[in-house]
N, CA, C and O atoms as CSV, one atom per row, in Angstrom:
chain,resi,resn,atom,element,x,y,z
A,1,MET,N,N,70.240,90.842,124.623
A,1,MET,CA,C,70.570,89.355,123.905
A,1,MET,C,C,70.851,88.426,124.636
A,1,MET,O,O,71.719,88.479,125.507
A,2,THR,N,N,70.128,87.418,124.368
A,2,THR,CA,C,70.233,86.266,125.067
A,2,THR,C,C,71.242,85.329,124.573
A,2,THR,O,O,71.364,85.394,123.350
A,3,ILE,N,N,71.995,84.487,125.142
A,3,ILE,CA,C,73.313,83.584,124.590
A,3,ILE,C,C,72.286,82.104,124.578
A,3,ILE,O,O,71.707,81.596,125.538
A,4,PRO,N,N,72.306,81.689,123.253
A,4,PRO,CA,C,71.681,80.552,123.012
A,4,PRO,C,C,72.271,79.237,123.766
A,4,PRO,O,O,73.456,78.917,123.675
A,5,PHE,N,N,71.407,78.584,124.445
A,5,PHE,CA,C,72.152,77.316,125.313
A,5,PHE,C,C,72.060,76.124,124.290
A,5,PHE,O,O,71.004,75.766,123.770
A,6,PHE,N,N,73.276,75.556,124.064
A,6,PHE,CA,C,73.481,74.421,123.306
A,6,PHE,C,C,73.575,73.080,124.283
A,6,PHE,O,O,74.127,73.108,125.383
A,7,SER,N,N,72.979,71.960,123.736
A,7,SER,CA,C,73.155,70.792,124.567
A,7,SER,C,C,74.611,70.182,124.272
A,7,SER,O,O,75.280,70.654,123.353
A,8,GLY,N,N,75.006,69.320,124.919
A,8,GLY,CA,C,76.258,68.829,124.718
A,8,GLY,C,C,76.491,68.192,123.136
A,8,GLY,O,O,77.526,68.387,122.499
A,9,ASP,N,N,75.580,67.568,122.741
A,9,ASP,CA,C,75.751,67.030,121.337
A,9,ASP,C,C,75.882,68.155,120.501
A,9,ASP,O,O,76.821,68.371,119.736
A,10,ALA,N,N,74.761,68.954,120.711
A,10,ALA,CA,C,74.889,70.233,119.491
A,10,ALA,C,C,76.212,70.922,119.709
A,10,ALA,O,O,76.877,71.125,118.694
A,11,ARG,N,N,76.751,71.353,120.980
A,11,ARG,CA,C,77.959,72.117,120.835
A,11,ARG,C,C,79.089,71.471,120.354
A,11,ARG,O,O,80.006,72.161,119.909
A,12,ARG,N,N,79.198,69.947,120.374
A,12,ARG,CA,C,80.244,69.224,119.849
A,12,ARG,C,C,80.132,69.078,118.427
A,12,ARG,O,O,81.151,69.019,117.739
A,13,SER,N,N,78.748,69.003,117.819
A,13,SER,CA,C,79.088,68.986,116.522
A,13,SER,C,C,79.151,70.443,115.589
A,13,SER,O,O,79.464,70.500,114.400
A,14,LEU,N,N,78.766,71.590,116.470
A,14,LEU,CA,C,79.311,72.675,115.992
A,14,LEU,C,C,80.768,72.938,116.145
A,14,LEU,O,O,81.337,73.652,115.319
A,15,LEU,N,N,81.404,72.414,117.137
A,15,LEU,CA,C,82.726,72.562,117.246
A,15,LEU,C,C,83.569,71.932,116.239
A,15,LEU,O,O,84.597,72.450,115.805
A,16,MET,N,N,82.939,70.387,115.745
A,16,MET,CA,C,83.528,69.833,114.688
A,16,MET,C,C,83.240,70.523,113.449
A,16,MET,O,O,84.170,70.693,112.661
A,17,GLN,N,N,82.096,70.939,113.171
A,17,GLN,CA,C,81.947,71.756,111.964
A,17,GLN,C,C,82.709,73.074,111.795
A,17,GLN,O,O,82.992,73.519,110.683
A,18,ARG,N,N,83.041,73.703,112.990
A,18,ARG,CA,C,83.771,75.012,112.941
A,18,ARG,C,C,85.456,74.353,112.586
A,18,ARG,O,O,86.153,74.892,111.726
A,19,GLY,N,N,85.863,73.331,113.259
A,19,GLY,CA,C,87.232,72.939,112.982
A,19,GLY,C,C,87.510,72.372,111.423
A,19,GLY,O,O,88.516,72.584,110.745
A,20,GLU,N,N,86.170,71.487,111.006
A,20,GLU,CA,C,86.260,71.309,109.715
A,20,GLU,C,C,86.690,72.336,108.507
A,20,GLU,O,O,87.419,72.172,107.529
A,21,LEU,N,N,86.040,73.307,108.915
A,21,LEU,CA,C,85.795,74.600,108.200
A,21,LEU,C,C,87.363,75.299,108.161
A,21,LEU,O,O,87.974,75.588,107.132
A,22,GLN,N,N,87.806,75.475,109.461
A,22,GLN,CA,C,89.203,75.953,109.576
A,22,GLN,C,C,89.903,75.242,109.090
A,22,GLN,O,O,90.939,75.812,108.750
A,23,TYR,N,N,89.871,73.910,108.793
A,23,TYR,CA,C,90.860,72.917,108.296
A,23,TYR,C,C,90.751,73.438,106.870
A,23,TYR,O,O,91.689,74.122,106.461
A,24,SER,N,N,89.916,73.245,106.217
A,24,SER,CA,C,89.524,73.154,104.625
A,24,SER,C,C,89.805,74.681,104.262
A,24,SER,O,O,90.104,74.991,103.109
A,25,VAL,N,N,89.720,75.434,105.073
A,25,VAL,CA,C,90.131,77.084,104.735
A,25,VAL,C,C,91.751,76.975,104.685
A,25,VAL,O,O,92.416,77.369,103.727
A,26,GLY,N,N,92.234,76.442,105.740
A,26,GLY,CA,C,93.744,76.394,105.996
A,26,GLY,C,C,94.588,75.667,104.707
A,26,GLY,O,O,95.702,75.953,104.269
A,27,VAL,N,N,93.522,74.498,104.221
A,27,VAL,CA,C,94.339,73.750,103.444
A,27,VAL,C,C,94.118,74.598,101.903
A,27,VAL,O,O,95.021,74.455,101.079
A,28,SER,N,N,93.250,75.231,101.634
A,28,SER,CA,C,93.007,75.875,100.647
A,28,SER,C,C,93.963,77.387,100.396
A,28,SER,O,O,94.322,77.965,99.370
A,29,LEU,N,N,94.136,77.647,101.715
A,29,LEU,CA,C,94.983,78.821,101.634
A,29,LEU,C,C,96.459,78.489,101.398
A,29,LEU,O,O,97.267,79.286,100.923
A,30,ARG,N,N,96.726,77.265,101.767
A,30,ARG,CA,C,98.137,76.614,101.581
A,30,ARG,C,C,98.462,76.261,100.156
A,30,ARG,O,O,99.554,76.415,99.610
A,31,ASP,N,N,97.347,75.760,99.620
A,31,ASP,CA,C,97.304,75.529,98.349
A,31,ASP,C,C,97.734,76.810,97.458
A,31,ASP,O,O,98.696,76.833,96.690
A,32,TYR,N,N,96.854,77.847,97.705
A,32,TYR,CA,C,96.805,79.168,97.121
A,32,TYR,C,C,98.276,79.899,97.539
A,32,TYR,O,O,98.538,80.947,96.948
A,33,ALA,N,N,98.849,79.597,98.127
A,33,ALA,CA,C,100.164,80.158,98.554
A,33,ALA,C,C,101.209,79.255,97.841
A,33,ALA,O,O,102.288,79.759,97.529
A,34,ASN,N,N,100.958,77.965,97.567
A,34,ASN,CA,C,101.962,77.358,96.820
A,34,ASN,C,C,101.647,77.670,95.439
A,34,ASN,O,O,102.621,77.632,94.687
A,35,GLU,N,N,100.640,77.941,94.966
A,35,GLU,CA,C,100.341,78.252,93.355
A,35,GLU,C,C,100.749,79.733,93.282
A,35,GLU,O,O,101.202,80.111,92.202
A,36,SER,N,N,100.653,80.608,94.268
A,36,SER,CA,C,100.989,81.796,93.733
A,36,SER,C,C,102.658,82.147,93.678
A,36,SER,O,O,103.246,83.052,93.084
A,37,THR,N,N,103.177,81.044,94.551
A,37,THR,CA,C,104.723,81.187,94.650
A,37,THR,C,C,105.032,80.741,93.371
A,37,THR,O,O,105.717,81.426,92.611
A,38,LEU,N,N,104.511,79.470,93.016
A,38,LEU,CA,C,104.930,78.936,91.602
A,38,LEU,C,C,105.009,80.089,90.437
A,38,LEU,O,O,105.925,80.325,89.650
A,39,ILE,N,N,103.731,80.727,90.598
A,39,ILE,CA,C,103.188,81.689,89.482
A,39,ILE,C,C,104.030,82.611,89.670
A,39,ILE,O,O,104.490,83.004,88.598
A,40,ALA,N,N,104.536,83.257,90.768
A,40,ALA,CA,C,105.678,84.064,91.018
A,40,ALA,C,C,107.191,83.831,90.307
A,40,ALA,O,O,107.907,84.618,89.690
A,41,LYS,N,N,107.354,82.511,90.633
A,41,LYS,CA,C,108.949,82.241,89.895
A,41,LYS,C,C,108.541,82.097,88.666
A,41,LYS,O,O,109.424,82.709,88.065
A,42,ASN,N,N,107.796,81.701,87.850
A,42,ASN,CA,C,107.337,81.534,86.432
A,42,ASN,C,C,107.642,82.814,86.022
A,42,ASN,O,O,108.565,83.097,85.258
A,43,LEU,N,N,106.598,83.862,86.706
A,43,LEU,CA,C,106.767,85.242,86.212
A,43,LEU,C,C,108.087,85.985,86.096
A,43,LEU,O,O,108.523,86.740,85.227
A,44,GLN,N,N,108.478,85.637,86.987
A,44,GLN,CA,C,110.053,86.159,87.595
A,44,GLN,C,C,111.140,85.696,86.235
A,44,GLN,O,O,111.763,86.472,85.511
A,45,SER,N,N,111.120,84.186,86.180
A,45,SER,CA,C,111.986,83.951,85.069
A,45,SER,C,C,111.432,84.544,83.728
A,45,SER,O,O,112.306,84.887,82.932
A,46,ALA,N,N,110.413,84.685,83.425
A,46,ALA,CA,C,109.856,85.189,82.238
A,46,ALA,C,C,110.297,86.719,81.943
A,46,ALA,O,O,110.662,87.162,80.854
A,47,LEU,N,N,110.183,87.412,83.141
A,47,LEU,CA,C,110.588,88.699,83.220
A,47,LEU,C,C,112.101,88.565,82.881
A,47,LEU,O,O,112.384,89.183,81.854
A,48,ASP,N,N,112.915,88.070,83.335
A,48,ASP,CA,C,114.394,87.912,83.163
A,48,ASP,C,C,114.452,87.528,81.858
A,48,ASP,O,O,115.441,88.083,81.381
A,49,GLU,N,N,113.899,86.859,81.025
A,49,GLU,CA,C,114.121,86.586,80.108
A,49,GLU,C,C,113.905,87.579,79.040
A,49,GLU,O,O,114.665,87.604,78.072
A,50,VAL,N,N,112.935,88.384,79.150
A,50,VAL,CA,C,112.461,89.381,78.420
A,50,VAL,C,C,113.617,90.652,78.499
A,50,VAL,O,O,114.037,91.217,77.489
A,51,PHE,N,N,114.011,90.960,79.780
A,51,PHE,CA,C,115.056,91.816,80.002
A,51,PHE,C,C,116.157,91.492,79.322
A,51,PHE,O,O,116.601,92.294,78.501
A,52,HIS,N,N,116.783,90.264,79.545
A,52,HIS,CA,C,117.717,89.636,78.850
A,52,HIS,C,C,117.812,89.844,77.097
A,52,HIS,O,O,118.736,90.139,76.338
A,53,ALA,N,N,116.520,89.561,76.926
A,53,ALA,CA,C,116.390,89.764,75.172
A,53,ALA,C,C,116.461,91.060,75.106
A,53,ALA,O,O,117.191,91.314,74.149
A,54,ARG,N,N,116.067,92.112,75.647
A,54,ARG,CA,C,116.257,93.473,75.136
A,54,ARG,C,C,117.333,94.091,75.264
A,54,ARG,O,O,117.565,95.031,74.504
A,55,SER,N,N,118.335,93.685,76.340
A,55,SER,CA,C,119.464,94.355,76.525
A,55,SER,C,C,120.805,93.681,75.591
A,55,SER,O,O,121.922,94.194,75.657
């Protein structure tokens, strides 16, 4: 297998695209973590209410 040779501009744009991709993935992961934390908190309070209502 040969390693493809990129010119300086191509390598720079490739790195920029990879950086944008990693940034957007990081942002969406952070948003997902925030949302799942909120959902878990709401679920926990709902479960608490259900258990209090039963007892």
